[in-house]
gemmi code that builds the backbone of each chain (N, CA, C; Angstrom):
import gemmi

chains = {
    "A": [
        ("MET", (183.963, 101.831, -32.052), (183.542, 100.761, -31.129), (182.037, 100.884, -30.867)),
        ("THR", (181.320, 99.800, -30.962), (179.884, 99.840, -30.722), (179.614, 99.791, -29.227)),
        ("THR", (178.590, 100.486, -28.834), (178.246, 100.479, -27.412), (176.897, 99.807, -27.228)),
        ("SER", (176.827, 98.930, -26.259), (175.569, 98.240, -26.002), (174.778, 99.034, -24.981)),
        ("THR", (173.483, 99.019, -25.146), (172.648, 99.711, -24.169), (172.535, 98.831, -22.929)),
        ("THR", (172.766, 99.428, -21.778), (172.736, 98.647, -20.548), (171.362, 98.763, -19.900)),
        ("SER", (170.706, 97.625, -19.764), (169.432, 97.617, -19.062), (169.696, 97.207, -17.627)),
        ("ALA", (169.047, 97.891, -16.698), (169.330, 97.659, -15.280), (168.396, 96.610, -14.690)),
        ("ALA", (168.305, 95.464, -15.362), (167.485, 94.383, -14.829), (168.173, 93.760, -13.625)),
        ("PRO", (167.403, 93.353, -12.592), (167.990, 92.809, -11.373), (168.832, 91.553, -11.630)),
        ("ILE", (168.394, 90.731, -12.600), (169.116, 89.482, -12.877), (170.517, 89.797, -13.391)),
        ("GLN", (170.571, 90.817, -14.251), (171.880, 91.179, -14.798), (172.793, 91.695, -13.691)),
        ("GLY", (172.205, 92.432, -12.755), (172.983, 92.943, -11.640), (173.572, 91.819, -10.812)),
        ("GLU", (172.799, 90.768, -10.637), (173.261, 89.624, -9.855), (174.438, 88.946, -10.540)),
        ("LYS", (174.338, 88.788, -11.873), (175.419, 88.162, -12.629), (176.666, 89.034, -12.570)),
        ("ARG", (176.450, 90.354, -12.558), (177.592, 91.266, -12.490), (178.311, 91.139, -11.165)),
        ("GLY", (177.561, 90.872, -10.080), (178.190, 90.662, -8.777), (179.182, 89.509, -8.841)),
        ("GLY", (178.775, 88.425, -9.490), (179.670, 87.283, -9.685), (180.878, 87.677, -10.502)),
        ("ALA", (180.658, 88.515, -11.507), (181.751, 88.962, -12.376), (182.767, 89.790, -11.588)),
        ("TRP", (182.252, 90.612, -10.642), (183.173, 91.422, -9.826), (184.012, 90.551, -8.911)),
        ("ILE", (183.397, 89.473, -8.382), (184.167, 88.536, -7.553), (185.249, 87.874, -8.402)),
        ("ALA", (184.871, 87.472, -9.631), (185.863, 86.875, -10.548), (187.002, 87.850, -10.824)),
        ("LEU", (186.657, 89.143, -10.958), (187.674, 90.165, -11.234), (188.637, 90.326, -10.051)),
        ("LEU", (188.078, 90.312, -8.832), (188.923, 90.418, -7.636), (189.852, 89.209, -7.521)),
        ("ILE", (189.299, 88.012, -7.823), (190.127, 86.793, -7.787), (191.248, 86.909, -8.824)),
        ("ALA", (190.902, 87.411, -10.029), (191.910, 87.608, -11.077), (193.006, 88.565, -10.598)),
        ("GLY", (192.605, 89.613, -9.881), (193.566, 90.581, -9.353), (194.501, 89.957, -8.332)),
        ("VAL", (193.919, 89.132, -7.444), (194.731, 88.460, -6.417), (195.730, 87.502, -7.077)),
        ("PHE", (195.267, 86.757, -8.093), (196.175, 85.854, -8.799), (197.259, 86.636, -9.546)),
        ("GLU", (196.925, 87.847, -10.007), (197.914, 88.670, -10.706), (199.015, 89.115, -9.738)),
        ("VAL", (198.637, 89.435, -8.507), (199.635, 89.771, -7.487), (200.516, 88.548, -7.219)),
        ("GLY", (199.870, 87.380, -7.071), (200.606, 86.130, -6.859), (201.542, 85.837, -8.018)),
        ("TYR", (201.059, 86.134, -9.226), (201.872, 85.938, -10.435), (203.130, 86.809, -10.383)),
        ("ALA", (202.947, 88.102, -10.073), (204.090, 89.030, -10.019), (205.115, 88.561, -8.983)),
        ("LEU", (204.615, 88.174, -7.792), (205.522, 87.767, -6.720), (206.246, 86.462, -7.057)),
        ("SER", (205.516, 85.507, -7.693), (206.167, 84.223, -7.991), (207.126, 84.340, -9.173)),
        ("VAL", (206.838, 85.252, -10.125), (207.796, 85.503, -11.216), (209.093, 86.039, -10.612)),
        ("ASN", (208.961, 86.929, -9.625), (210.136, 87.445, -8.920), (210.843, 86.317, -8.156)),
        ("GLY", (210.043, 85.479, -7.500), (210.603, 84.376, -6.717), (211.274, 83.301, -7.564)),
        ("SER", (210.903, 83.241, -8.845), (211.484, 82.215, -9.727), (212.941, 82.508, -10.069)),
        ("ARG", (213.411, 83.721, -9.744), (214.800, 84.136, -10.011), (215.214, 83.844, -11.454)),
        ("GLY", (214.486, 84.461, -12.394), (214.806, 84.267, -13.806), (214.497, 82.852, -14.268)),
        ("PHE", (213.441, 82.260, -13.675), (213.009, 80.891, -13.984), (214.119, 79.868, -13.751)),
        ("THR", (214.888, 80.062, -12.699), (215.886, 79.066, -12.318), (215.392, 78.246, -11.125)),
        ("ASP", (214.359, 78.753, -10.431), (213.768, 78.019, -9.305), (212.529, 77.289, -9.824)),
        ("PRO", (212.583, 75.940, -9.932), (211.500, 75.191, -10.593), (210.138, 75.368, -9.925)),
        ("LEU", (210.099, 75.318, -8.583), (208.812, 75.386, -7.887), (208.104, 76.714, -8.151)),
        ("TRP", (208.834, 77.832, -7.959), (208.218, 79.141, -8.173), (207.902, 79.378, -9.637)),
        ("SER", (208.679, 78.752, -10.539), (208.404, 78.881, -11.968), (207.065, 78.238, -12.320)),
        ("ILE", (206.834, 77.035, -11.755), (205.571, 76.334, -12.021), (204.403, 77.128, -11.428)),
        ("ILE", (204.584, 77.624, -10.202), (203.523, 78.411, -9.556), (203.218, 79.666, -10.395)),
        ("ALA", (204.265, 80.302, -10.939), (204.068, 81.501, -11.761), (203.208, 81.188, -12.981)),
        ("VAL", (203.510, 80.055, -13.647), (202.756, 79.670, -14.848), (201.294, 79.381, -14.488)),
        ("VAL", (201.087, 78.663, -13.374), (199.722, 78.335, -12.938), (198.946, 79.617, -12.619)),
        ("PHE", (199.579, 80.546, -11.891), (198.928, 81.819, -11.550), (198.604, 82.614, -12.813)),
        ("PHE", (199.514, 82.569, -13.789), (199.301, 83.280, -15.062), (198.031, 82.766, -15.747)),
        ("LEU", (197.879, 81.422, -15.796), (196.702, 80.836, -16.441), (195.433, 81.162, -15.652)),
        ("PHE", (195.518, 81.123, -14.319), (194.355, 81.435, -13.477), (193.916, 82.891, -13.656)),
        ("THR", (194.902, 83.803, -13.674), (194.546, 85.215, -13.783), (193.889, 85.494, -15.138)),
        ("LEU", (194.410, 84.857, -16.203), (193.802, 85.021, -17.530), (192.382, 84.469, -17.551)),
        ("PHE", (192.205, 83.297, -16.935), (190.892, 82.650, -16.930), (189.856, 83.512, -16.194)),
        ("PHE", (190.186, 83.923, -14.967), (189.222, 84.699, -14.182), (188.969, 86.070, -14.806)),
        ("LEU", (190.018, 86.643, -15.428), (189.847, 87.934, -16.094), (188.880, 87.794, -17.271)),
        ("SER", (189.034, 86.717, -18.049), (188.156, 86.525, -19.208), (186.715, 86.290, -18.775)),
        ("VAL", (186.535, 85.576, -17.640), (185.188, 85.362, -17.089), (184.585, 86.708, -16.679)),
        ("ALA", (185.386, 87.516, -15.975), (184.906, 88.804, -15.473), (184.543, 89.749, -16.614)),
        ("LEU", (185.361, 89.761, -17.659), (185.169, 90.743, -18.741), (183.992, 90.410, -19.656)),
        ("LYS", (183.396, 89.223, -19.445), (182.165, 88.926, -20.198), (181.018, 89.810, -19.701)),
        ("ARG", (181.087, 90.210, -18.421), (179.998, 90.991, -17.822), (180.405, 92.431, -17.504)),
        ("ILE", (181.691, 92.618, -17.207), (182.138, 93.957, -16.814), (182.755, 94.646, -18.019)),
        ("ASP", (182.507, 95.922, -18.145), (183.084, 96.738, -19.198), (184.615, 96.558, -19.251)),
        ("VAL", (185.160, 96.379, -20.454), (186.585, 96.040, -20.626), (187.505, 97.072, -19.974)),
        ("GLY", (187.213, 98.363, -20.215), (188.089, 99.410, -19.679), (188.110, 99.413, -18.161)),
        ("ILE", (186.919, 99.347, -17.546), (186.816, 99.345, -16.082), (187.456, 98.079, -15.524)),
        ("GLY", (187.180, 96.942, -16.166), (187.723, 95.661, -15.715), (189.239, 95.659, -15.702)),
        ("TYR", (189.841, 96.071, -16.821), (191.306, 96.111, -16.915), (191.886, 97.099, -15.905)),
        ("ALA", (191.203, 98.227, -15.693), (191.695, 99.257, -14.768), (191.786, 98.699, -13.348)),
        ("VAL", (190.706, 98.041, -12.905), (190.672, 97.489, -11.548), (191.716, 96.379, -11.402)),
        ("TRP", (191.776, 95.513, -12.411), (192.697, 94.373, -12.386), (194.157, 94.860, -12.357)),
        ("ALA", (194.488, 95.799, -13.229), (195.856, 96.327, -13.293), (196.205, 97.058, -11.997)),
        ("GLY", (195.225, 97.782, -11.450), (195.447, 98.511, -10.200), (195.739, 97.575, -9.039)),
        ("ILE", (194.926, 96.514, -8.902), (195.148, 95.532, -7.826), (196.525, 94.897, -7.988)),
        ("GLY", (196.857, 94.497, -9.226), (198.136, 93.823, -9.480), (199.321, 94.691, -9.098)),
        ("ALA", (199.300, 95.952, -9.552), (200.460, 96.832, -9.342), (200.588, 97.261, -7.883)),
        ("VAL", (199.456, 97.620, -7.251), (199.501, 98.020, -5.837), (199.908, 96.825, -4.969)),
        ("GLY", (199.329, 95.658, -5.282), (199.639, 94.443, -4.526), (201.114, 94.089, -4.586)),
        ("ALA", (201.692, 94.159, -5.803), (203.111, 93.817, -5.975), (203.996, 94.814, -5.221)),
        ("ALA", (203.616, 96.102, -5.273), (204.424, 97.143, -4.614), (204.379, 96.996, -3.090)),
        ("VAL", (203.184, 96.673, -2.557), (203.019, 96.581, -1.101), (203.572, 95.270, -0.551)),
        ("LEU", (203.341, 94.166, -1.270), (203.743, 92.854, -0.758), (205.179, 92.481, -1.109)),
        ("GLY", (205.771, 93.161, -2.113), (207.175, 92.902, -2.463), (208.088, 92.977, -1.249)),
        ("PRO", (208.027, 94.088, -0.476), (208.890, 94.220, 0.711), (208.544, 93.210, 1.816)),
        ("VAL", (207.307, 92.676, 1.800), (206.915, 91.701, 2.818), (207.605, 90.355, 2.574)),
        ("PHE", (207.640, 89.944, 1.290), (208.155, 88.613, 0.959), (209.619, 88.603, 0.532)),
        ("PHE", (210.118, 89.752, 0.094), (211.496, 89.778, -0.396), (212.296, 90.864, 0.311)),
        ("ASP", (213.594, 90.816, 0.075), (214.490, 91.777, 0.712), (214.428, 93.100, -0.050)),
        ("GLU", (213.288, 93.797, 0.078), (213.089, 95.047, -0.639), (212.547, 96.106, 0.312)),
        ("THR", (212.795, 97.369, -0.015), (212.255, 98.446, 0.811), (211.399, 99.366, -0.049)),
        ("LEU", (210.287, 99.821, 0.512), (209.426, 100.763, -0.193), (209.572, 102.118, 0.499)),
        ("THR", (210.430, 102.979, -0.085), (210.641, 104.299, 0.512), (209.506, 105.236, 0.103)),
        ("LEU", (209.472, 106.410, 0.729), (208.426, 107.390, 0.431), (208.509, 107.834, -1.037)),
        ("ALA", (209.747, 108.111, -1.521), (209.935, 108.563, -2.904), (209.488, 107.486, -3.883)),
        ("LYS", (209.893, 106.236, -3.630), (209.483, 105.114, -4.479), (207.967, 104.996, -4.505)),
        ("GLY", (207.376, 105.028, -3.297), (205.924, 104.883, -3.178), (205.189, 105.972, -3.924)),
        ("PHE", (205.710, 107.198, -3.836), (205.058, 108.322, -4.510), (205.063, 108.128, -6.026)),
        ("TRP", (206.237, 107.854, -6.591), (206.326, 107.723, -8.057), (205.606, 106.484, -8.555)),
        ("LEU", (205.613, 105.419, -7.728), (204.831, 104.232, -8.087), (203.354, 104.570, -8.150)),
        ("ALA", (202.886, 105.368, -7.182), (201.477, 105.771, -7.151), (201.124, 106.571, -8.406)),
        ("VAL", (202.049, 107.450, -8.847), (201.818, 108.233, -10.070), (201.687, 107.295, -11.273)),
        ("ILE", (202.620, 106.345, -11.377), (202.608, 105.404, -12.517), (201.325, 104.577, -12.516)),
        ("ILE", (200.952, 104.065, -11.342), (199.768, 103.210, -11.238), (198.504, 104.021, -11.546)),
        ("ALA", (198.449, 105.256, -11.037), (197.304, 106.124, -11.352), (197.226, 106.340, -12.860)),
        ("GLY", (198.385, 106.523, -13.496), (198.422, 106.732, -14.946), (197.883, 105.552, -15.718)),
        ("VAL", (198.290, 104.341, -15.331), (197.851, 103.163, -16.086), (196.367, 102.873, -15.812)),
        ("VAL", (195.906, 103.115, -14.585), (194.480, 102.921, -14.283), (193.639, 103.918, -15.097)),
        ("TRP", (194.084, 105.159, -15.151), (193.413, 106.193, -15.943), (193.371, 105.791, -17.423)),
        ("LEU", (194.510, 105.258, -17.903), (194.635, 104.851, -19.303), (193.621, 103.759, -19.645)),
        ("LYS", (193.444, 102.803, -18.746), (192.489, 101.713, -18.982), (191.057, 102.260, -18.927)),
        ("LEU", (190.800, 103.175, -17.985), (189.453, 103.756, -17.867), (189.107, 104.571, -19.107)),
        ("ALA", (190.145, 105.209, -19.711), (189.919, 106.021, -20.907), (189.497, 105.154, -22.083)),
        ("ASP", (189.709, 103.836, -21.968), (189.369, 102.895, -23.031), (188.000, 102.252, -22.790)),
        ("SER", (187.248, 102.806, -21.842), (185.984, 102.193, -21.460), (184.818, 102.685, -22.308)),
        ("PRO", (184.179, 101.773, -23.068), (183.006, 102.164, -23.849), (181.856, 102.621, -22.948)),
        ("GLU", (181.738, 101.972, -21.756), (180.618, 102.279, -20.868), (180.735, 103.691, -20.297)),
        ("LEU", (181.942, 104.033, -19.798), (182.141, 105.372, -19.246), (181.976, 106.422, -20.339)),
        ("ASP", (182.344, 106.060, -21.558), (182.241, 106.958, -22.694), (180.783, 107.327, -22.956)),
        ("THR", (179.900, 106.344, -22.885), (178.489, 106.615, -23.146), (177.858, 107.380, -21.987)),
        ("ARG", (178.385, 107.127, -20.772), (177.829, 107.819, -19.605), (178.105, 109.317, -19.660)),
        ("THR", (179.235, 109.688, -20.263), (179.588, 111.108, -20.322), (178.824, 111.828, -21.427)),
        ("GLN", (178.177, 111.043, -22.323), (177.339, 111.666, -23.349), (176.087, 112.247, -22.671)),
        ("PRO", (175.582, 113.375, -23.166), (174.355, 113.931, -22.586), (173.186, 112.957, -22.758)),
        ("ALA", (172.445, 112.757, -21.675), (171.329, 111.815, -21.713), (170.192, 112.385, -22.550)),
        ("THR", (169.590, 111.529, -23.347), (168.485, 111.986, -24.200), (167.170, 111.825, -23.478)),
    ],
    "B": [
        ("MET", (221.295, 96.357, -18.741), (220.765, 95.092, -19.275), (219.339, 94.848, -18.779)),
        ("SER", (219.088, 95.210, -17.523), (217.756, 94.972, -16.966), (216.700, 95.770, -17.716)),
        ("TRP", (217.081, 96.986, -18.200), (216.133, 97.791, -18.981), (215.838, 97.146, -20.318)),
        ("LEU", (216.860, 96.465, -20.908), (216.652, 95.767, -22.184), (215.676, 94.604, -21.984)),
        ("TYR", (215.884, 93.823, -20.913), (214.962, 92.723, -20.605), (213.552, 93.260, -20.394)),
        ("LEU", (213.466, 94.382, -19.665), (212.156, 94.969, -19.395), (211.495, 95.416, -20.700)),
        ("ALA", (212.290, 96.011, -21.607), (211.752, 96.480, -22.887), (211.201, 95.315, -23.707)),
        ("ILE", (211.942, 94.195, -23.739), (211.467, 93.019, -24.487), (210.176, 92.502, -23.851)),
        ("ALA", (210.147, 92.446, -22.511), (208.951, 91.992, -21.794), (207.759, 92.891, -22.101)),
        ("VAL", (208.001, 94.209, -22.211), (206.926, 95.161, -22.507), (206.384, 94.921, -23.921)),
        ("VAL", (207.293, 94.726, -24.898), (206.860, 94.496, -26.291), (205.933, 93.278, -26.362)),
        ("PHE", (206.311, 92.196, -25.676), (205.481, 90.988, -25.734), (204.196, 91.134, -24.924)),
        ("GLU", (204.221, 91.981, -23.894), (202.994, 92.237, -23.135), (202.020, 93.085, -23.955)),
        ("VAL", (202.549, 93.959, -24.794), (201.699, 94.700, -25.732), (201.020, 93.702, -26.675)),
        ("ALA", (201.810, 92.714, -27.147), (201.249, 91.669, -28.016), (200.153, 90.892, -27.283)),
        ("VAL", (200.357, 90.642, -25.986), (199.328, 89.959, -25.186), (198.036, 90.781, -25.182)),
        ("GLY", (198.173, 92.093, -24.941), (197.004, 92.972, -24.886), (196.218, 92.971, -26.190)),
        ("ILE", (196.954, 93.035, -27.314), (196.309, 93.046, -28.631), (195.662, 91.687, -28.905)),
        ("ALA", (196.432, 90.603, -28.674), (195.954, 89.250, -28.983), (194.772, 88.859, -28.099)),
        ("ALA", (194.821, 89.240, -26.815), (193.727, 88.903, -25.892), (192.434, 89.576, -26.338)),
        ("GLY", (192.550, 90.810, -26.863), (191.373, 91.507, -27.386), (190.791, 90.796, -28.592)),
        ("LYS", (191.685, 90.331, -29.481), (191.256, 89.646, -30.712), (190.725, 88.245, -30.417)),
        ("ALA", (191.175, 87.655, -29.298), (190.780, 86.286, -28.963), (189.312, 86.218, -28.552)),
        ("ASN", (188.708, 87.393, -28.315), (187.265, 87.483, -28.068), (186.803, 86.542, -26.951)),
        ("GLY", (187.322, 86.761, -25.740), (186.963, 85.909, -24.600), (187.529, 84.510, -24.751)),
        ("PHE", (188.662, 84.395, -25.459), (189.361, 83.129, -25.703), (188.483, 82.104, -26.397)),
        ("THR", (187.649, 82.597, -27.329), (186.853, 81.688, -28.146), (187.538, 81.483, -29.497)),
        ("HIS", (188.473, 82.377, -29.839), (189.194, 82.278, -31.102), (190.526, 81.575, -30.845)),
        ("LEU", (190.700, 80.366, -31.458), (191.836, 79.488, -31.123), (193.196, 80.142, -31.343)),
        ("TRP", (193.435, 80.676, -32.550), (194.782, 81.143, -32.877), (195.175, 82.379, -32.099)),
        ("TRP", (194.205, 83.291, -31.863), (194.517, 84.466, -31.052), (194.735, 84.071, -29.591)),
        ("THR", (194.055, 82.991, -29.152), (194.269, 82.493, -27.792), (195.686, 81.936, -27.658)),
        ("ILE", (196.118, 81.183, -28.682), (197.487, 80.639, -28.681), (198.505, 81.783, -28.707)),
        ("ALA", (198.225, 82.786, -29.544), (199.124, 83.954, -29.622), (199.218, 84.651, -28.265)),
        ("THR", (198.080, 84.741, -27.554), (198.056, 85.361, -26.219), (198.952, 84.589, -25.250)),
        ("LEU", (198.798, 83.257, -25.251), (199.539, 82.430, -24.298), (201.036, 82.431, -24.604)),
        ("VAL", (201.394, 82.337, -25.901), (202.821, 82.315, -26.281), (203.470, 83.668, -25.944)),
        ("SER", (202.807, 84.763, -26.323), (203.340, 86.100, -26.005), (203.454, 86.282, -24.499)),
        ("GLY", (202.443, 85.809, -23.778), (202.451, 85.924, -22.315), (203.609, 85.154, -21.711)),
        ("GLY", (203.902, 83.989, -22.261), (205.021, 83.181, -21.772), (206.352, 83.895, -21.976)),
        ("ILE", (206.540, 84.445, -23.183), (207.793, 85.154, -23.491), (207.910, 86.413, -22.621)),
        ("ALA", (206.798, 87.155, -22.504), (206.793, 88.374, -21.682), (207.153, 88.036, -20.232)),
        ("THR", (206.567, 86.961, -19.712), (206.811, 86.549, -18.332), (208.283, 86.190, -18.113)),
        ("PHE", (208.854, 85.469, -19.099), (210.255, 85.056, -18.983), (211.174, 86.281, -18.896)),
        ("PHE", (210.973, 87.244, -19.794), (211.837, 88.420, -19.787), (211.559, 89.321, -18.576)),
        ("LEU", (210.293, 89.326, -18.111), (210.000, 90.064, -16.873), (210.798, 89.471, -15.709)),
        ("SER", (210.862, 88.138, -15.670), (211.591, 87.491, -14.565), (213.078, 87.842, -14.621)),
        ("LEU", (213.632, 87.973, -15.846), (215.040, 88.386, -15.975), (215.216, 89.829, -15.506)),
        ("ALA", (214.247, 90.695, -15.867), (214.320, 92.097, -15.438), (214.225, 92.198, -13.913)),
        ("LEU", (213.396, 91.323, -13.315), (213.175, 91.386, -11.863), (214.374, 90.861, -11.060)),
        ("LEU", (215.364, 90.276, -11.764), (216.605, 89.913, -11.066), (217.285, 91.182, -10.562)),
        ("THR", (217.044, 92.301, -11.271), (217.641, 93.582, -10.887), (216.627, 94.506, -10.207)),
        ("PHE", (215.457, 94.676, -10.862), (214.425, 95.570, -10.301), (213.734, 94.927, -9.102)),
        ("ASP", (213.319, 95.748, -8.140), (212.388, 95.288, -7.113), (211.095, 94.887, -7.809)),
        ("VAL", (210.391, 93.903, -7.261), (209.186, 93.403, -7.930), (208.132, 94.500, -8.076)),
        ("GLY", (207.950, 95.324, -7.041), (206.939, 96.390, -7.107), (207.239, 97.387, -8.206)),
        ("ILE", (208.510, 97.765, -8.326), (208.948, 98.720, -9.350), (208.883, 98.086, -10.739)),
        ("GLY", (209.523, 96.932, -10.887), (209.599, 96.266, -12.193), (208.224, 95.940, -12.738)),
        ("TYR", (207.351, 95.435, -11.870), (206.014, 95.056, -12.317), (205.217, 96.289, -12.755)),
        ("ALA", (205.291, 97.365, -11.965), (204.557, 98.593, -12.303), (205.075, 99.185, -13.616)),
        ("LEU", (206.403, 99.217, -13.791), (206.981, 99.724, -15.039), (206.485, 98.889, -16.220)),
        ("TRP", (206.528, 97.576, -16.049), (206.163, 96.636, -17.112), (204.697, 96.812, -17.526)),
        ("THR", (203.800, 96.758, -16.564), (202.370, 96.790, -16.888), (201.955, 98.165, -17.410)),
        ("SER", (202.545, 99.254, -16.872), (202.134, 100.594, -17.308), (202.718, 100.939, -18.675)),
        ("LEU", (203.980, 100.586, -18.928), (204.561, 100.861, -20.241), (203.884, 100.011, -21.314)),
        ("ALA", (203.491, 98.778, -20.956), (202.730, 97.955, -21.896), (201.375, 98.611, -22.182)),
        ("GLY", (200.749, 99.188, -21.154), (199.479, 99.900, -21.342), (199.626, 101.055, -22.315)),
        ("VAL", (200.727, 101.796, -22.179), (201.022, 102.897, -23.104), (201.217, 102.342, -24.516)),
        ("GLY", (201.980, 101.245, -24.617), (202.257, 100.619, -25.920), (200.984, 100.158, -26.610)),
        ("ILE", (200.052, 99.589, -25.829), (198.795, 99.090, -26.402), (197.989, 100.250, -27.009)),
        ("VAL", (197.958, 101.371, -26.298), (197.222, 102.546, -26.808), (197.883, 103.069, -28.089)),
        ("ILE", (199.227, 103.132, -28.091), (199.939, 103.665, -29.266), (199.769, 102.734, -30.476)),
        ("VAL", (199.931, 101.417, -30.263), (199.745, 100.459, -31.356), (198.304, 100.520, -31.864)),
        ("GLY", (197.345, 100.618, -30.934), (195.933, 100.715, -31.306), (195.673, 101.936, -32.168)),
        ("ALA", (196.292, 103.062, -31.809), (196.078, 104.309, -32.559), (196.771, 104.259, -33.923)),
        ("LEU", (197.952, 103.641, -33.981), (198.721, 103.629, -35.227), (198.208, 102.584, -36.219)),
        ("PHE", (197.859, 101.392, -35.710), (197.581, 100.273, -36.623), (196.156, 99.732, -36.550)),
        ("LEU", (195.442, 100.000, -35.461), (194.122, 99.379, -35.319), (192.996, 100.421, -35.372)),
        ("SER", (193.326, 101.570, -35.938), (192.363, 102.666, -36.141), (191.524, 102.985, -34.905)),
        ("GLN", (192.184, 102.926, -33.713), (191.510, 103.398, -32.504), (191.895, 104.859, -32.290)),
        ("LYS", (190.979, 105.594, -31.717), (191.239, 107.026, -31.525), (192.171, 107.272, -30.344)),
        ("LEU", (193.144, 108.148, -30.553), (193.988, 108.594, -29.438), (193.320, 109.846, -28.863)),
        ("THR", (192.442, 109.620, -27.871), (191.701, 110.734, -27.285), (192.601, 111.522, -26.338)),
        ("TRP", (192.167, 112.710, -25.951), (192.973, 113.513, -25.020), (193.089, 112.826, -23.667)),
        ("LYS", (192.056, 112.038, -23.311), (192.113, 111.298, -22.036), (193.242, 110.279, -22.054)),
        ("LYS", (193.333, 109.541, -23.164), (194.402, 108.532, -23.287), (195.764, 109.214, -23.311)),
        ("PHE", (195.834, 110.336, -24.024), (197.097, 111.077, -24.134), (197.549, 111.534, -22.749)),
        ("LEU", (196.580, 112.010, -21.948), (196.889, 112.448, -20.585), (197.426, 111.277, -19.752)),
        ("GLY", (196.788, 110.094, -19.892), (197.237, 108.893, -19.179), (198.676, 108.539, -19.529)),
        ("ILE", (198.990, 108.631, -20.840), (200.359, 108.339, -21.305), (201.346, 109.302, -20.651)),
        ("LEU", (200.982, 110.596, -20.618), (201.867, 111.603, -20.015), (202.107, 111.317, -18.530)),
        ("VAL", (201.036, 110.934, -17.810), (201.170, 110.653, -16.374), (202.096, 109.453, -16.145)),
        ("VAL", (201.893, 108.381, -16.948), (202.747, 107.189, -16.803), (204.205, 107.557, -17.064)),
        ("ILE", (204.456, 108.260, -18.178), (205.834, 108.621, -18.534), (206.430, 109.553, -17.470)),
        ("GLY", (205.610, 110.495, -16.984), (206.064, 111.374, -15.899), (206.480, 110.568, -14.676)),
        ("GLY", (205.693, 109.554, -14.340), (205.998, 108.705, -13.191), (207.283, 107.905, -13.384)),
        ("VAL", (207.468, 107.381, -14.611), (208.679, 106.596, -14.907), (209.912, 107.488, -14.823)),
        ("VAL", (209.800, 108.693, -15.392), (210.925, 109.648, -15.342), (211.214, 110.027, -13.889)),
        ("GLY", (210.154, 110.315, -13.133), (210.313, 110.697, -11.724), (211.010, 109.609, -10.917)),
        ("LEU", (210.589, 108.364, -11.178), (211.177, 107.221, -10.489), (212.676, 107.125, -10.777)),
        ("ASN", (213.037, 107.403, -12.028), (214.453, 107.354, -12.419), (215.240, 108.506, -11.810)),
        ("LEU", (214.642, 109.705, -11.833), (215.329, 110.873, -11.277), (215.528, 110.705, -9.768)),
        ("ALA", (214.554, 110.038, -9.142), (214.673, 109.784, -7.702), (215.719, 108.699, -7.424)),
        ("GLY", (216.228, 108.101, -8.520), (217.304, 107.106, -8.397), (216.852, 105.808, -7.753)),
        ("THR", (215.558, 105.488, -7.893), (215.055, 104.304, -7.222), (214.755, 103.162, -8.183)),
        ("ALA", (214.734, 103.457, -9.509), (214.372, 102.398, -10.469), (215.580, 101.500, -10.756)),
    ],
}
model = gemmi.Model(1)
for chain_id, residues in chains.items():
    chain = gemmi.Chain(chain_id)
    for i, (resn, *xyz) in enumerate(residues, 1):
        res = gemmi.Residue()
        res.name, res.seqid = resn, gemmi.SeqId(i, " ")
        for name, pos in zip(("N", "CA", "C"), xyz):
            atom = gemmi.Atom()
            atom.name, atom.element = name, gemmi.Element(name[0])
            atom.pos, atom.b_iso = gemmi.Position(*pos), 0.0
            res.add_atom(atom)
        chain.add_residue(res)
    model.add_chain(chain)
structure = gemmi.Structure()
structure.add_model(model)
structure.setup_entities()
């Protein structure tokens, strides 16, 4: 994988701020997607099914916008983390579900694992760990 | 049965991960179509799995196992390196999935 040299120009930083907002929006839509897929009851509820599809398209769109500026590994890590934590925390709020201590603990392990996995795929973090010349 | 639905959803989510990468910011038409079709199928089977799993559990299992699948497919077929960092991530995810099952909560 080729790595691009990152120049710390102020203009680029400003554009990255917008990209981070896009990434957060993508994460929020991903939580909405997870909850509405659950609410669709196997796509038998038409309203929640349509909302799920719309959220799916929105999350893809905002993610693609964000990843133009943010490193792919870091971007996916943050997005996946928001989605999984959001679904775990808000599931019991909207549905008849309980989040016990044991469930929460193992969910945290799984989510930490997938966030780590996405970060391990980051070209930017990879170059940062190289000794500076 | 719910695990079978989840497994099918994971396979198609792996396809989403691969296709979305190839779609290059959704500028490549056919990979974009492949992303959307795979995403649709993955979503459908996820919804069937979530009839049984709690959304927090089912979603975390789905997205993390797909993440593991993407790394394995990348290493086997797309000549990406399976670094020790990625290997460690896979172990943590699998450890979490096993723990969740042993705790009898999945």
